[in-house]
N, CA, C and O atoms as CSV, one atom per row, in Angstrom:
chain,resi,resn,atom,element,x,y,z
A,1,MET,N,N,-3.562,3.005,-23.135
A,1,MET,CA,C,-4.454,2.072,-22.462
A,1,MET,C,C,-3.981,1.794,-21.035
A,1,MET,O,O,-4.793,1.519,-20.151
A,2,GLU,N,N,-2.652,1.867,-20.809
A,2,GLU,CA,C,-2.133,1.635,-19.456
A,2,GLU,C,C,-2.690,2.649,-18.469
A,2,GLU,O,O,-3.010,2.307,-17.331
A,3,TYR,N,N,-2.804,3.900,-18.909
A,3,TYR,CA,C,-3.320,4.942,-18.025
A,3,TYR,C,C,-4.791,4.707,-17.696
A,3,TYR,O,O,-5.222,4.932,-16.565
A,4,ILE,N,N,-5.542,4.266,-18.661
A,4,ILE,CA,C,-6.970,4.006,-18.439
A,4,ILE,C,C,-7.143,2.852,-17.458
A,4,ILE,O,O,-7.973,2.925,-16.552
A,5,ASN,N,N,-6.359,1.784,-17.639
A,5,ASN,CA,C,-6.446,0.642,-16.723
A,5,ASN,C,C,-6.036,1.042,-15.310
A,5,ASN,O,O,-6.674,0.637,-14.338
A,6,ALA,N,N,-4.975,1.837,-15.195
A,6,ALA,CA,C,-4.546,2.301,-13.874
A,6,ALA,C,C,-5.638,3.158,-13.235
A,6,ALA,O,O,-5.907,3.045,-12.039
A,7,PHE,N,N,-6.258,4.007,-14.037
A,7,PHE,CA,C,-7.288,4.905,-13.522
A,7,PHE,C,C,-8.503,4.140,-13.021
A,7,PHE,O,O,-8.981,4.403,-11.917
A,8,TRP,N,N,-9.013,3.197,-13.810
A,8,TRP,CA,C,-10.251,2.550,-13.383
A,8,TRP,C,C,-10.023,1.558,-12.254
A,8,TRP,O,O,-10.891,1.403,-11.395
A,9,VAL,N,N,-8.869,0.876,-12.229
A,9,VAL,CA,C,-8.610,-0.062,-11.122
A,9,VAL,C,C,-8.360,0.703,-9.829
A,9,VAL,O,O,-8.914,0.359,-8.785
A,10,GLY,N,N,-7.526,1.741,-9.895
A,10,GLY,CA,C,-7.297,2.566,-8.712
A,10,GLY,C,C,-8.572,3.239,-8.248
A,10,GLY,O,O,-8.825,3.336,-7.047
A,11,GLY,N,N,-9.382,3.709,-9.195
A,11,GLY,CA,C,-10.659,4.321,-8.844
A,11,GLY,C,C,-11.620,3.341,-8.210
A,11,GLY,O,O,-12.365,3.700,-7.298
A,12,LEU,N,N,-11.614,2.103,-8.684
A,12,LEU,CA,C,-12.476,1.077,-8.105
A,12,LEU,C,C,-12.067,0.786,-6.658
A,12,LEU,O,O,-12.918,0.665,-5.777
A,13,ILE,N,N,-10.764,0.678,-6.426
A,13,ILE,CA,C,-10.279,0.448,-5.054
A,13,ILE,C,C,-10.711,1.599,-4.156
A,13,ILE,O,O,-11.210,1.373,-3.054
A,14,CYS,N,N,-10.523,2.831,-4.620
A,14,CYS,CA,C,-10.898,4.001,-3.825
A,14,CYS,C,C,-12.411,4.074,-3.612
A,14,CYS,O,O,-12.860,4.451,-2.530
A,15,ALA,N,N,-13.196,3.721,-4.619
A,15,ALA,CA,C,-14.648,3.740,-4.478
A,15,ALA,C,C,-15.109,2.707,-3.454
A,15,ALA,O,O,-16.002,2.987,-2.655
A,16,LEU,N,N,-14.513,1.522,-3.470
A,16,LEU,CA,C,-14.863,0.501,-2.481
A,16,LEU,C,C,-14.522,0.965,-1.067
A,16,LEU,O,O,-15.274,0.719,-0.124
A,17,VAL,N,N,-13.382,1.636,-0.930
A,17,VAL,CA,C,-13.000,2.162,0.389
A,17,VAL,C,C,-13.987,3.245,0.823
A,17,VAL,O,O,-14.378,3.297,1.990
A,18,GLN,N,N,-14.387,4.098,-0.100
A,18,GLN,CA,C,-15.354,5.146,0.245
A,18,GLN,C,C,-16.683,4.546,0.671
A,18,GLN,O,O,-17.326,5.053,1.590
A,19,ILE,N,N,-17.100,3.472,0.014
A,19,ILE,CA,C,-18.329,2.792,0.419
A,19,ILE,C,C,-18.187,2.235,1.828
A,19,ILE,O,O,-19.115,2.329,2.631
A,20,LEU,N,N,-17.025,1.653,2.131
A,20,LEU,CA,C,-16.783,1.160,3.495
A,20,LEU,C,C,-16.859,2.294,4.510
A,20,LEU,O,O,-17.441,2.135,5.583
A,21,LEU,N,N,-16.273,3.431,4.172
A,21,LEU,CA,C,-16.314,4.571,5.084
A,21,LEU,C,C,-17.739,5.068,5.309
A,21,LEU,O,O,-18.117,5.402,6.432
A,22,ASP,N,N,-18.521,5.114,4.243
A,22,ASP,CA,C,-19.876,5.670,4.330
A,22,ASP,C,C,-20.888,4.708,4.931
A,22,ASP,O,O,-21.790,5.140,5.648
A,23,ARG,N,N,-20.762,3.432,4.657
A,23,ARG,CA,C,-21.811,2.468,5.013
A,23,ARG,C,C,-21.535,1.657,6.283
A,23,ARG,O,O,-22.424,0.963,6.776
A,24,THR,N,N,-20.325,1.738,6.809
A,24,THR,CA,C,-20.012,0.974,8.018
A,24,THR,C,C,-19.575,1.930,9.126
A,24,THR,O,O,-19.376,3.124,8.899
A,25,LYS,N,N,-19.436,1.390,10.297
A,25,LYS,CA,C,-18.968,2.191,11.427
A,25,LYS,C,C,-17.468,1.984,11.664
A,25,LYS,O,O,-16.945,2.326,12.725
A,26,LEU,N,N,-16.786,1.421,10.665
A,26,LEU,CA,C,-15.351,1.212,10.797
A,26,LEU,C,C,-14.623,2.548,10.779
A,26,LEU,O,O,-14.940,3.429,9.979
A,27,MET,N,N,-13.657,2.688,11.655
A,27,MET,CA,C,-12.847,3.897,11.707
A,27,MET,C,C,-11.851,3.875,10.548
A,27,MET,O,O,-11.471,2.798,10.088
A,28,PRO,N,N,-11.424,5.038,10.071
A,28,PRO,CA,C,-10.485,5.088,8.940
A,28,PRO,C,C,-9.197,4.292,9.168
A,28,PRO,O,O,-8.685,3.663,8.242
A,29,GLY,N,N,-8.680,4.317,10.381
A,29,GLY,CA,C,-7.471,3.552,10.667
A,29,GLY,C,C,-7.671,2.057,10.483
A,29,GLY,O,O,-6.785,1.363,9.985
A,30,ARG,N,N,-8.817,1.572,10.879
A,30,ARG,CA,C,-9.115,0.136,10.716
A,30,ARG,C,C,-9.282,-0.225,9.246
A,30,ARG,O,O,-8.888,-1.310,8.820
A,31,ILE,N,N,-9.863,0.681,8.476
A,31,ILE,CA,C,-10.006,0.426,7.042
A,31,ILE,C,C,-8.625,0.403,6.379
A,31,ILE,O,O,-8.385,-0.401,5.479
A,32,MET,N,N,-7.727,1.274,6.815
A,32,MET,CA,C,-6.373,1.273,6.271
A,32,MET,C,C,-5.666,-0.049,6.571
A,32,MET,O,O,-5.004,-0.616,5.702
A,33,VAL,N,N,-5.807,-0.534,7.797
A,33,VAL,CA,C,-5.219,-1.825,8.158
A,33,VAL,C,C,-5.852,-2.942,7.339
A,33,VAL,O,O,-5.160,-3.862,6.904
A,34,LEU,N,N,-7.151,-2.868,7.130
A,34,LEU,CA,C,-7.850,-3.851,6.307
A,34,LEU,C,C,-7.303,-3.867,4.885
A,34,LEU,O,O,-7.132,-4.939,4.303
A,35,LEU,N,N,-7.026,-2.699,4.320
A,35,LEU,CA,C,-6.471,-2.623,2.975
A,35,LEU,C,C,-5.083,-3.246,2.893
A,35,LEU,O,O,-4.791,-4.001,1.966
A,36,VAL,N,N,-4.233,-2.932,3.860
A,36,VAL,CA,C,-2.878,-3.498,3.858
A,36,VAL,C,C,-2.942,-5.019,3.992
A,36,VAL,O,O,-2.249,-5.738,3.273
A,37,CYS,N,N,-3.768,-5.499,4.903
A,37,CYS,CA,C,-3.902,-6.948,5.088
A,37,CYS,C,C,-4.502,-7.617,3.855
A,37,CYS,O,O,-4.102,-8.723,3.489
A,38,THR,N,N,-5.455,-6.953,3.217
A,38,THR,CA,C,-6.062,-7.505,2.001
A,38,THR,C,C,-5.023,-7.632,0.898
A,38,THR,O,O,-4.985,-8.641,0.193
A,39,GLY,N,N,-4.176,-6.613,0.742
A,39,GLY,CA,C,-3.111,-6.680,-0.255
A,39,GLY,C,C,-2.142,-7.811,0.021
A,39,GLY,O,O,-1.696,-8.493,-0.902
A,40,ALA,N,N,-1.812,-8.015,1.300
A,40,ALA,CA,C,-0.903,-9.103,1.656
A,40,ALA,C,C,-1.543,-10.466,1.384
A,40,ALA,O,O,-0.895,-11.360,0.840
A,41,VAL,N,N,-2.807,-10.621,1.760
A,41,VAL,CA,C,-3.493,-11.904,1.541
A,41,VAL,C,C,-3.644,-12.186,0.049
A,41,VAL,O,O,-3.435,-13.315,-0.393
A,42,LEU,N,N,-4.006,-11.167,-0.729
A,42,LEU,CA,C,-4.110,-11.370,-2.175
A,42,LEU,C,C,-2.751,-11.704,-2.786
A,42,LEU,O,O,-2.674,-12.450,-3.762
A,43,GLY,N,N,-1.676,-11.150,-2.212
A,43,GLY,CA,C,-0.333,-11.500,-2.664
A,43,GLY,C,C,0.012,-12.943,-2.332
A,43,GLY,O,O,0.598,-13.651,-3.152
A,44,ILE,N,N,-0.347,-13.376,-1.144
A,44,ILE,CA,C,-0.090,-14.756,-0.726
A,44,ILE,C,C,-0.827,-15.730,-1.655
A,44,ILE,O,O,-0.289,-16.773,-2.029
A,45,LEU,N,N,-2.056,-15.376,-2.017
A,45,LEU,CA,C,-2.859,-16.251,-2.872
A,45,LEU,C,C,-2.460,-16.171,-4.348
A,45,LEU,O,O,-2.957,-16.943,-5.169
A,46,GLY,N,N,-1.569,-15.242,-4.682
A,46,GLY,CA,C,-1.117,-15.091,-6.060
A,46,GLY,C,C,-2.094,-14.330,-6.946
A,46,GLY,O,O,-2.004,-14.396,-8.172
A,47,ILE,N,N,-3.019,-13.615,-6.336
A,47,ILE,CA,C,-4.027,-12.879,-7.093
A,47,ILE,C,C,-3.566,-11.456,-7.392
A,47,ILE,O,O,-3.896,-10.914,-8.447
A,48,TYR,N,N,-2.817,-10.846,-6.491
A,48,TYR,CA,C,-2.495,-9.426,-6.632
A,48,TYR,C,C,-1.470,-9.147,-7.730
A,48,TYR,O,O,-1.521,-8.095,-8.367
A,49,GLU,N,N,-0.553,-10.064,-7.956
A,49,GLU,CA,C,0.473,-9.863,-8.989
A,49,GLU,C,C,-0.123,-9.653,-10.389
A,49,GLU,O,O,0.280,-8.713,-11.074
A,50,PRO,N,N,-1.068,-10.495,-10.839
A,50,PRO,CA,C,-1.674,-10.227,-12.149
A,50,PRO,C,C,-2.448,-8.910,-12.189
A,50,PRO,O,O,-2.453,-8.228,-13.214
A,51,ILE,N,N,-3.100,-8.548,-11.084
A,51,ILE,CA,C,-3.812,-7.271,-11.040
A,51,ILE,C,C,-2.824,-6.120,-11.178
A,51,ILE,O,O,-3.080,-5.148,-11.888
A,52,GLN,N,N,-1.702,-6.242,-10.497
A,52,GLN,CA,C,-0.690,-5.189,-10.547
A,52,GLN,C,C,-0.041,-5.092,-11.928
A,52,GLN,O,O,0.275,-3.992,-12.382
A,53,GLU,N,N,0.156,-6.203,-12.586
A,53,GLU,CA,C,0.688,-6.171,-13.950
A,53,GLU,C,C,-0.299,-5.518,-14.905
A,53,GLU,O,O,0.110,-4.806,-15.822
A,54,TYR,N,N,-1.586,-5.747,-14.705
A,54,TYR,CA,C,-2.612,-5.190,-15.565
A,54,TYR,C,C,-2.806,-3.690,-15.310
A,54,TYR,O,O,-2.900,-2.901,-16.251
A,55,ALA,N,N,-2.866,-3.304,-14.025
A,55,ALA,CA,C,-3.237,-1.933,-13.682
A,55,ALA,C,C,-2.048,-1.037,-13.367
A,55,ALA,O,O,-2.217,0.180,-13.286
A,56,GLY,N,N,-0.878,-1.578,-13.190
A,56,GLY,CA,C,0.289,-0.751,-12.895
A,56,GLY,C,C,0.118,0.038,-11.611
A,56,GLY,O,O,-0.169,-0.529,-10.557
A,57,ALA,N,N,0.297,1.369,-11.704
A,57,ALA,CA,C,0.218,2.231,-10.527
A,57,ALA,C,C,-1.182,2.266,-9.923
A,57,ALA,O,O,-1.329,2.599,-8.747
A,58,GLY,N,N,-2.201,1.933,-10.690
A,58,GLY,CA,C,-3.552,1.890,-10.146
A,58,GLY,C,C,-3.715,0.833,-9.077
A,58,GLY,O,O,-4.616,0.924,-8.243
A,59,ALA,N,N,-2.846,-0.177,-9.094
A,59,ALA,CA,C,-2.896,-1.225,-8.076
A,59,ALA,C,C,-1.727,-1.138,-7.102
A,59,ALA,O,O,-1.838,-1.611,-5.972
A,60,SER,N,N,-0.613,-0.545,-7.515
A,60,SER,CA,C,0.551,-0.522,-6.628
A,60,SER,C,C,0.566,0.678,-5.689
A,60,SER,O,O,1.215,0.625,-4.645
A,61,VAL,N,N,-0.135,1.760,-6.035
A,61,VAL,CA,C,-0.118,2.957,-5.197
A,61,VAL,C,C,-1.060,2.875,-3.997
A,61,VAL,O,O,-0.661,3.304,-2.914
A,62,PRO,N,N,-2.288,2.350,-4.116
A,62,PRO,CA,C,-3.147,2.270,-2.927
A,62,PRO,C,C,-2.538,1.371,-1.838
A,62,PRO,O,O,-1.559,0.664,-2.076
A,63,LEU,N,N,-3.125,1.414,-0.669
A,63,LEU,CA,C,-2.591,0.649,0.457
A,63,LEU,C,C,-2.581,-0.852,0.222
A,63,LEU,O,O,-1.790,-1.564,0.841
A,64,THR,N,N,-3.430,-1.344,-0.647
A,64,THR,CA,C,-3.375,-2.770,-0.972
A,64,THR,C,C,-2.031,-3.107,-1.622
A,64,THR,O,O,-1.488,-4.189,-1.404
A,65,GLY,N,N,-1.504,-2.189,-2.411
A,65,GLY,CA,C,-0.184,-2.379,-3.019
A,65,GLY,C,C,0.912,-2.402,-1.970
A,65,GLY,O,O,1.890,-3.137,-2.110
A,66,PHE,N,N,0.759,-1.602,-0.915
A,66,PHE,CA,C,1.735,-1.614,0.175
A,66,PHE,C,C,1.713,-2.957,0.895
A,66,PHE,O,O,2.764,-3.496,1.241
A,67,GLY,N,N,0.534,-3.489,1.116
A,67,GLY,CA,C,0.435,-4.809,1.747
A,67,GLY,C,C,1.080,-5.885,0.891
A,67,GLY,O,O,1.756,-6.773,1.411
A,68,ASN,N,N,0.876,-5.812,-0.401
A,68,ASN,CA,C,1.501,-6.773,-1.306
A,68,ASN,C,C,3.015,-6.605,-1.302
A,68,ASN,O,O,3.747,-7.595,-1.333
A,69,LEU,N,N,3.495,-5.356,-1.265
A,69,LEU,CA,C,4.933,-5.104,-1.203
A,69,LEU,C,C,5.545,-5.711,0.058
A,69,LEU,O,O,6.621,-6.308,0.007
A,70,LEU,N,N,4.857,-5.557,1.187
A,70,LEU,CA,C,5.346,-6.159,2.430
A,70,LEU,C,C,5.430,-7.677,2.296
A,70,LEU,O,O,6.412,-8.283,2.723
A,71,TRP,N,N,4.415,-8.289,1.712
A,71,TRP,CA,C,4.417,-9.737,1.526
A,71,TRP,C,C,5.569,-10.170,0.627
A,71,TRP,O,O,6.265,-11.138,0.937
A,72,GLN,N,N,5.776,-9.466,-0.480
A,72,GLN,CA,C,6.865,-9.823,-1.392
A,72,GLN,C,C,8.208,-9.740,-0.679
A,72,GLN,O,O,9.065,-10.604,-0.864
A,73,GLY,N,N,8.395,-8.699,0.139
A,73,GLY,CA,C,9.645,-8.562,0.893
A,73,GLY,C,C,9.837,-9.672,1.897
A,73,GLY,O,O,10.938,-10.205,2.033
A,74,VAL,N,N,8.777,-10.030,2.606
A,74,VAL,CA,C,8.874,-11.113,3.589
A,74,VAL,C,C,9.183,-12.429,2.898
A,74,VAL,O,O,10.029,-13.192,3.364
A,75,ARG,N,N,8.507,-12.699,1.793
A,75,ARG,CA,C,8.749,-13.955,1.065
A,75,ARG,C,C,10.201,-14.050,0.598
A,75,ARG,O,O,10.835,-15.095,0.747
A,76,LYS,N,N,10.726,-12.969,0.037
A,76,LYS,CA,C,12.106,-12.965,-0.447
A,76,LYS,C,C,13.088,-13.127,0.702
A,76,LYS,O,O,14.050,-13.889,0.597
A,77,ALA,N,N,12.850,-12.411,1.806
A,77,ALA,CA,C,13.767,-12.487,2.946
A,77,ALA,C,C,13.742,-13.865,3.603
A,77,ALA,O,O,14.777,-14.347,4.061
A,78,VAL,N,N,12.586,-14.496,3.654
A,78,VAL,CA,C,12.507,-15.845,4.232
A,78,VAL,C,C,13.281,-16.824,3.362
A,78,VAL,O,O,13.953,-17.714,3.883
A,79,ASP,N,N,13.197,-16.674,2.049
A,79,ASP,CA,C,13.956,-17.547,1.149
A,79,ASP,C,C,15.460,-17.365,1.339
A,79,ASP,O,O,16.215,-18.333,1.252
A,80,GLU,N,N,15.902,-16.133,1.597
A,80,GLU,CA,C,17.330,-15.855,1.714
A,80,GLU,C,C,17.860,-16.021,3.137
A,80,GLU,O,O,18.951,-16.558,3.331
A,81,GLU,N,N,17.095,-15.562,4.137
A,81,GLU,CA,C,17.587,-15.498,5.516
A,81,GLU,C,C,17.012,-16.581,6.427
A,81,GLU,O,O,17.557,-16.835,7.501
A,82,GLY,N,N,15.948,-17.206,6.025
A,82,GLY,CA,C,15.289,-18.172,6.888
A,82,GLY,C,C,14.199,-17.494,7.704
A,82,GLY,O,O,13.597,-16.519,7.255
A,83,VAL,N,N,13.950,-18.003,8.891
A,83,VAL,CA,C,12.854,-17.532,9.728
A,83,VAL,C,C,13.021,-16.061,10.117
A,83,VAL,O,O,12.027,-15.347,10.255
A,84,ILE,N,N,14.250,-15.602,10.295
A,84,ILE,CA,C,14.480,-14.203,10.670
A,84,ILE,C,C,13.966,-13.256,9.581
A,84,ILE,O,O,13.707,-12.085,9.858
A,85,GLY,N,N,13.816,-13.745,8.359
A,85,GLY,CA,C,13.297,-12.946,7.259
A,85,GLY,C,C,11.871,-12.495,7.473
A,85,GLY,O,O,11.435,-11.518,6.863
A,86,ILE,N,N,11.130,-13.188,8.332
A,86,ILE,CA,C,9.767,-12.771,8.657
A,86,ILE,C,C,9.789,-11.369,9.246
A,86,ILE,O,O,8.905,-10.557,8.972
A,87,PHE,N,N,10.805,-11.091,10.057
A,87,PHE,CA,C,10.895,-9.798,10.722
A,87,PHE,C,C,11.620,-8.749,9.881
A,87,PHE,O,O,11.373,-7.554,10.045
A,88,LEU,N,N,12.507,-9.175,8.988
A,88,LEU,CA,C,13.317,-8.240,8.210
A,88,LEU,C,C,12.696,-7.859,6.874
A,88,LEU,O,O,12.853,-6.721,6.431
A,89,GLY,N,N,12.012,-8.760,6.237
A,89,GLY,CA,C,11.586,-8.591,4.854
A,89,GLY,C,C,10.712,-7.396,4.585
A,89,GLY,O,O,10.947,-6.669,3.619
A,90,GLY,N,N,9.712,-7.169,5.407
A,90,GLY,CA,C,8.819,-6.041,5.193
A,90,GLY,C,C,9.535,-4.716,5.304
A,90,GLY,O,O,9.258,-3.788,4.544
A,91,PHE,N,N,10.462,-4.622,6.257
A,91,PHE,CA,C,11.219,-3.377,6.430
A,91,PHE,C,C,12.149,-3.130,5.253
A,91,PHE,O,O,12.263,-2.001,4.774
A,92,GLN,N,N,12.809,-4.172,4.790
A,92,GLN,CA,C,13.733,-4.009,3.672
A,92,GLN,C,C,12.988,-3.640,2.390
A,92,GLN,O,O,13.474,-2.815,1.616
A,93,ALA,N,N,11.846,-4.223,2.157
A,93,ALA,CA,C,11.107,-3.972,0.921
A,93,ALA,C,C,10.488,-2.583,0.884
A,93,ALA,O,O,10.386,-1.979,-0.184
A,94,SER,N,N,10.076,-2.075,2.030
A,94,SER,CA,C,9.353,-0.802,2.045
A,94,SER,C,C,10.185,0.379,2.519
A,94,SER,O,O,9.672,1.495,2.605
A,95,ALA,N,N,11.446,0.161,2.827
A,95,ALA,CA,C,12.267,1.222,3.411
A,95,ALA,C,C,12.394,2.435,2.498
A,95,ALA,O,O,12.282,3.565,2.974
A,96,ALA,N,N,12.622,2.240,1.221
A,96,ALA,CA,C,12.808,3.378,0.311
A,96,ALA,C,C,11.530,4.207,0.196
A,96,ALA,O,O,11.598,5.436,0.203
A,97,GLY,N,N,10.389,3.572,0.094
A,97,GLY,CA,C,9.127,4.297,-0.014
A,97,GLY,C,C,8.791,5.066,1.248
A,97,GLY,O,O,8.333,6.207,1.181
A,98,ILE,N,N,9.016,4.449,2.399
A,98,ILE,CA,C,8.723,5.127,3.659
A,98,ILE,C,C,9.686,6.296,3.871
A,98,ILE,O,O,9.272,7.376,4.294
A,99,ALA,N,N,10.965,6.081,3.576
A,99,ALA,CA,C,11.943,7.158,3.710
A,99,ALA,C,C,11.609,8.316,2.768
A,99,ALA,O,O,11.708,9.480,3.156
A,100,GLY,N,N,11.214,8.001,1.535
A,100,GLY,CA,C,10.827,9.045,0.590
A,100,GLY,C,C,9.632,9.840,1.084
A,100,GLY,O,O,9.610,11.065,0.962
A,101,ALA,N,N,8.643,9.163,1.636
A,101,ALA,CA,C,7.465,9.851,2.151
A,101,ALA,C,C,7.833,10.785,3.294
A,101,ALA,O,O,7.319,11.901,3.377
A,102,LEU,N,N,8.714,10.340,4.169
A,102,LEU,CA,C,9.141,11.188,5.286
A,102,LEU,C,C,9.934,12.389,4.799
A,102,LEU,O,O,9.692,13.512,5.241
A,103,ILE,N,N,10.867,12.168,3.902
A,103,ILE,CA,C,11.714,13.259,3.405
A,103,ILE,C,C,10.884,14.282,2.641
A,103,ILE,O,O,11.003,15.481,2.897
A,104,PHE,N,N,10.049,13.835,1.712
A,104,PHE,CA,C,9.245,14.772,0.930
A,104,PHE,C,C,8.188,15.463,1.779
A,104,PHE,O,O,7.859,16.624,1.535
A,105,GLY,N,N,7.653,14.759,2.775
A,105,GLY,CA,C,6.713,15.399,3.695
A,105,GLY,C,C,7.382,16.495,4.497
A,105,GLY,O,O,6.800,17.558,4.710
A,106,TYR,N,N,8.600,16.243,4.943
A,106,TYR,CA,C,9.355,17.263,5.688
A,106,TYR,C,C,9.665,18.465,4.802
A,106,TYR,O,O,9.503,19.610,5.224
A,107,LEU,N,N,10.113,18.204,3.566
A,107,LEU,CA,C,10.407,19.303,2.648
A,107,LEU,C,C,9.155,20.125,2.347
A,107,LEU,O,O,9.222,21.352,2.271
A,108,ALA,N,N,8.033,19.465,2.178
A,108,ALA,CA,C,6.778,20.184,1.932
A,108,ALA,C,C,6.407,21.047,3.132
A,108,ALA,O,O,5.887,22.151,2.969
A,109,SER,N,N,6.673,20.545,4.338
A,109,SER,CA,C,6.357,21.344,5.526
A,109,SER,C,C,7.250,22.575,5.625
A,109,SER,O,O,6.825,23.599,6.159
A,110,LEU,N,N,8.469,22.496,5.125
A,110,LEU,CA,C,9.354,23.666,5.121
A,110,LEU,C,C,8.892,24.705,4.096
A,110,LEU,O,O,9.003,25.907,4.338
A,111,ILE,N,N,8.387,24.258,2.984
A,111,ILE,CA,C,7.983,25.163,1.913
A,111,ILE,C,C,6.642,25.825,2.204
A,111,ILE,O,O,6.484,27.024,1.971
A,112,PHE,N,N,5.671,25.061,2.712
A,112,PHE,CA,C,4.299,25.558,2.807
A,112,PHE,C,C,3.871,25.979,4.199
A,112,PHE,O,O,2.700,26.318,4.370
A,113,GLU,N,N,4.716,25.983,5.188
A,113,GLU,CA,C,4.392,26.426,6.548
A,113,GLU,C,C,3.078,25.843,7.064
A,113,GLU,O,O,2.050,26.518,7.028
A,114,PRO,N,N,3.100,24.614,7.538
A,114,PRO,CA,C,1.869,23.980,8.014
A,114,PRO,C,C,1.294,24.709,9.232
A,114,PRO,O,O,2.031,25.293,10.027
A,115,LYS,N,N,-0.022,24.664,9.362
A,115,LYS,CA,C,-0.713,25.307,10.486
A,115,LYS,C,C,-1.593,24.277,11.174
A,115,LYS,O,O,-2.073,23.334,10.545
A,116,MET,N,N,-1.795,24.462,12.453
A,116,MET,CA,C,-2.663,23.581,13.219
A,116,MET,C,C,-4.126,23.898,12.909
A,116,MET,O,O,-4.478,25.056,12.687
A,117,LYS,N,N,-4.970,22.880,12.892
A,117,LYS,CA,C,-6.403,23.103,12.718
A,117,LYS,C,C,-6.979,23.646,14.008
A,117,LYS,O,O,-6.521,23.316,15.102
A,118,GLU,N,N,-7.993,24.487,13.861
A,118,GLU,CA,C,-8.634,25.063,15.053
A,118,GLU,C,C,-9.908,24.351,15.398
A,118,GLU,O,O,-10.570,24.709,16.372
């Protein structure tokens, strides 16, 4: 059942994003920023945590999950470090994921020989 919940929640998030792409004139970069900010705001309001517990990776993998992760890091760092935690928390919470994406992206580029689009 966990896989089904992850699938439909993640699919719903992706479908809503696709509707935004198709029906509005928003650029993809702005929609990505909107998703990250939405995840952070839902985290602040305490709404995203129950969704993430219910859907697992279906809620933590999309960009809304990244926004929530940044919020969780900032909240923890502010509790421990004070005001300076506003600037440190997001970096500390997301460092492993960002580093992994860079490393695996680089390794994939070595294996598959990327080409420029024409």
